Phi, psi and omega in degrees: 000140182275167180298324180295314180297321179296320179295319179294315179299320180294320179295317178298319179297318181293323179293316180298323182273358178079009182291321183291319180294327176293320177296320180295316179297315181293326177296311181294325177295316178294317182295317180292324176296316178296320178296318179295316178296320177297318178296316178296316180297318179296317181289319177292326176295317177297317178299318180296319179295316180296318178296320178297319178293325179288314184284329181231074182297156186273042177078173181286164178284153182295139181251149180209149175278124182243142179291138176250300183193173171278136184298327181291345181277350181245138175243161181308131181102340178287149176207160174204165177260141177235133176258115181289161178304332179283352180099352179289137177266130186235134176269125178250128181226147176258127181238359180216178183230019179274347180083012178265164181301329180293344179278358184235149176242143174224103182233150176304136179267016179252120180295132181289349181288299181226008176086015177286162178280133175260153183231144177281127174250098184298322182295334179254358181053049182205166170261141185234134175253114184287346184297310181225029179057039175280140178233151180226139177286180185296340178272353179098000180282133180293134180245341176201168179082186181304322178298323179292320180296329181267358180069032182266156178223163175277143177292130181258141180248147179282141178235155172212156178240130176225120177058037180078010179248136181264130180236152177235143177264117183223164174287141181244049180295321179257164187270350187242137175224152177216150176252143179238077184292140174235037181283160179286341182279193182286174181277153178289133180284351179227071182293152177101230191255135170231153176277170184301341176279352177094003180282147179289000000 
């Protein structure tokens, strides 16, 4: 008898005695147990990583001064929206005419109540949210509507003026920023981001 025939006979004998089906059952039982343990370890590991990031955040996001506009291009009552590199939309408004940083406001244009866009109303010297008639004073503090009832305010951003140029300090998590001027004057020849020296 050849080796092949002996192997076939042995396999037939094991099948008749149920030995092969027992090996198969024990294999699938072991494999499913290992798969379940691997899944549990993976999910608990993911949960541990997420909890660690929540409990021990990796510090604040990097901040940078970004160019907004030339101070002489804005007069009291003018405003525009600026989209920061992080994606946040910020309302920039001019409230004075000395050309100093105190003459400008930079507040989040997202209402803290339901996330609607707020707009600067120069004639009323306030920010207005049309969703539920929420109003905010020039400092961003809610004065009426649901935001006032909840004691909410608009997030304020720091501004500075250097050499007649207005800059805002914002998070630079994303790489792209754009300015959307709605001034009565001409368009900026370098829209978007400039460094503090004024270069595009």
